[in-house]
C-alpha positions as CSV (number, residue, x, y, z in Angstrom):
1,M,21.8,71.3,-102.9
2,T,21.5,71.8,-99.4
3,F,20.1,69.4,-97.0
4,S,18.0,69.7,-94.6
5,T,19.2,67.3,-91.3
6,L,16.5,65.4,-89.3
7,Y,16.7,64.5,-85.7
8,L,14.2,62.3,-84.3
9,N,14.3,61.7,-79.9
10,P,12.3,60.8,-77.7
11,L,9.8,64.1,-76.7
12,T,10.9,65.9,-73.7
13,I,9.5,68.3,-71.1
14,S,11.2,71.6,-73.0
15,D,9.6,69.8,-75.8
16,L,6.1,70.8,-74.7
17,P,5.5,73.9,-76.4
18,A,6.5,72.2,-79.7
19,A,4.6,69.0,-79.7
20,I,1.1,71.1,-78.8
21,E,1.6,74.1,-81.5
22,L,2.2,70.9,-83.8
23,D,-0.6,69.0,-82.3
24,Q,-2.9,72.1,-82.9
25,R,-1.1,72.4,-86.8
26,C,-2.2,68.9,-87.2
27,F,-5.2,68.0,-84.9
28,G,-6.8,71.2,-84.0
29,G,-5.8,70.0,-80.7
30,L,-6.2,66.7,-79.8
31,W,-4.0,66.2,-77.0
32,N,-3.1,69.3,-74.6
33,L,-0.2,69.9,-72.0
34,A,-1.2,67.3,-69.4
35,G,-2.1,64.2,-71.8
36,Y,1.9,65.3,-73.3
37,Q,3.1,65.2,-69.9
38,R,1.6,61.7,-69.0
39,E,2.9,60.0,-72.1
40,I,6.3,61.1,-71.5
41,E,6.0,60.2,-67.6
42,S,5.0,56.5,-68.7
43,P,7.0,53.9,-68.4
44,N,4.6,52.2,-71.4
45,S,5.1,55.1,-73.3
46,D,7.0,55.9,-76.4
47,L,6.5,59.7,-78.0
48,L,8.7,60.9,-80.7
49,L,9.4,64.2,-81.9
50,L,11.1,64.8,-85.3
51,C,12.9,68.1,-85.9
52,C,14.6,69.9,-88.9
53,D,17.7,72.2,-88.5
54,R,15.7,74.6,-91.3
55,M,12.5,74.7,-92.4
56,Q,12.7,74.7,-96.5
57,G,12.0,78.1,-97.7
58,C,13.4,79.6,-94.2
59,D,15.7,82.6,-94.4
60,D,16.9,83.1,-90.9
61,E,20.2,80.5,-90.0
62,D,20.0,80.5,-86.3
63,N,16.0,80.8,-86.2
64,C,15.7,78.2,-88.3
65,K,15.1,74.6,-86.3
66,H,11.6,72.9,-86.3
67,S,9.5,70.6,-85.1
68,I,7.6,68.7,-88.1
69,G,6.4,65.3,-86.2
70,L,4.9,63.5,-83.8
71,A,4.6,59.6,-83.1
72,C,3.4,57.9,-80.1
73,L,3.2,54.2,-79.1
74,W,1.5,52.7,-76.0
75,R,3.0,48.8,-74.9
76,I,0.3,46.9,-73.8
77,L,1.2,43.5,-73.5
78,D,2.8,42.1,-76.3
79,E,0.4,44.8,-78.6
80,A,1.7,47.9,-79.8
81,H,-1.2,50.2,-79.7
82,I,-0.3,53.9,-82.3
83,T,-2.4,56.7,-80.9
84,L,-0.5,59.1,-82.7
85,L,1.3,59.7,-86.1
86,A,1.4,63.9,-87.6
87,V,3.9,65.6,-89.9
88,H,3.2,69.1,-90.2
89,P,1.3,70.4,-93.3
90,D,4.4,71.9,-94.8
91,V,6.3,69.3,-95.6
92,Q,4.1,66.3,-95.9
93,R,4.5,63.6,-98.7
94,Q,8.0,63.3,-98.5
95,G,8.9,60.5,-96.4
96,L,8.5,61.9,-92.8
97,G,5.5,60.0,-92.0
98,Q,7.2,56.6,-93.5
99,L,10.2,57.8,-91.1
100,L,7.8,58.1,-87.9
101,L,6.3,54.8,-88.7
102,Y,9.0,52.9,-89.4
103,Q,11.0,54.1,-86.0
104,L,7.1,53.2,-83.6
105,L,7.6,49.7,-85.8
106,L,10.8,49.5,-85.0
107,R,10.7,50.4,-81.4
108,A,7.8,47.7,-80.6
109,H,9.9,44.9,-82.7
110,Q,12.5,45.9,-80.2
111,A,10.2,45.9,-77.3
112,Q,9.2,41.9,-78.2
113,M,5.6,42.7,-79.3
114,N,4.0,40.7,-81.6
115,R,1.3,43.1,-83.6
116,A,0.6,46.5,-83.8
117,T,-2.5,48.2,-83.8
118,L,-4.0,51.8,-84.9
119,E,-7.3,53.7,-85.5
120,V,-7.6,56.2,-88.4
121,R,-10.3,58.5,-89.4
122,S,-12.3,56.9,-92.5
123,G,-11.6,59.9,-94.9
124,N,-7.8,60.4,-94.1
125,K,-6.7,58.4,-97.2
126,R,-3.1,59.6,-97.0
127,A,-3.0,58.3,-94.0
128,I,-4.7,54.4,-94.6
129,G,-2.7,54.4,-97.8
130,L,0.6,54.7,-95.7
131,Y,-0.7,52.3,-92.9
132,Q,-1.3,49.9,-95.7
133,K,2.1,50.0,-97.3
134,F,3.3,49.2,-93.7
135,G,1.5,45.7,-93.4
136,F,-1.4,47.2,-92.0
137,K,-4.9,45.1,-92.3
138,L,-8.4,46.8,-92.0
139,A,-9.8,45.1,-89.1
140,G,-12.5,46.9,-87.8
141,N,-14.5,50.0,-87.7
142,R,-16.1,52.2,-85.2
143,R,-19.0,53.9,-86.1
144,G,-19.3,57.8,-85.2
145,Y,-16.1,57.7,-83.5
146,Y,-14.8,61.2,-84.3
147,Q,-17.5,63.2,-82.2
148,A,-16.4,66.8,-83.7
149,T,-17.6,65.2,-87.0
150,Q,-18.8,61.9,-86.1
151,E,-16.9,60.2,-88.7
152,D,-15.7,56.6,-88.3
153,A,-12.4,55.2,-87.2
154,L,-10.8,52.3,-89.3
155,I,-9.3,49.8,-86.9
156,F,-6.0,48.9,-88.7
157,W,-3.9,45.6,-87.4
158,R,-0.3,44.6,-87.9
159,S,0.9,41.2,-86.6
160,G,3.7,39.4,-87.0
161,L,6.3,41.7,-85.4
162,Q,8.6,39.4,-83.9
163,N,8.6,36.7,-87.2
164,P,12.4,36.7,-88.3
165,N,10.8,37.8,-92.3
166,F,9.7,41.0,-90.5
167,A,13.4,42.5,-89.5
168,L,14.5,41.8,-93.4
169,E,11.1,44.4,-93.9
170,L,12.4,46.6,-91.3
171,G,15.7,47.0,-93.6
172,A,13.8,47.1,-97.0
173,W,11.9,50.1,-95.3
174,K,14.8,51.4,-94.2
175,A,16.5,51.8,-97.2
176,M,13.1,53.0,-99.1
177,I,13.2,56.0,-96.8
178,L,16.3,57.3,-97.2
179,E,15.1,57.1,-100.2
180,R,12.8,59.1,-100.7
181,L,14.0,61.6,-97.8
182,T,17.2,62.1,-100.1
183,Q,15.1,63.0,-102.7
184,C,12.9,65.9,-100.9
185,D,16.5,66.9,-99.5
186,W,16.3,65.5,-95.9
187,Q,19.2,64.1,-94.6
188,W,18.0,61.7,-91.1
189,C,20.8,62.2,-88.1
190,E,20.8,58.3,-86.4
């Protein structure tokens, strides 16, 4: 069995072409180059890029490094606002979205944030299931929020990030994620 190694790092200027390509693939161009540059430069933003050393099915050992996930949160007072979470369509449903969400919540916890919020398309059932799995609760609805489709945005909240039990939840999620990644032939390089 050959594992593909995962690397999760802050997005840098040199990563911008990969981020733009992944954004285009996952969102159809949600953010542009200037938007990503602003996030990199912002002291209140955590922008992460998930890469792997080899995509499953790639035969060229020297050219198989790929950007496969993006995640971002803004730190606003004591609140973490998750603005972006994307996994390349070819590797979805393998625990990578869980890894990204876990990392955002871990960073929010470490930054002393008390709660987290996000918006998601009402039709994105996979993402909604992921957020609910991590304790997010539906808090509201923004009708017609997404202009291109007139789809509603569902607003989710997760409180208690500084509760002592939250650290235990983080540990349990990490173990669950590592198991899922291993099942899918991924190895996370922490």
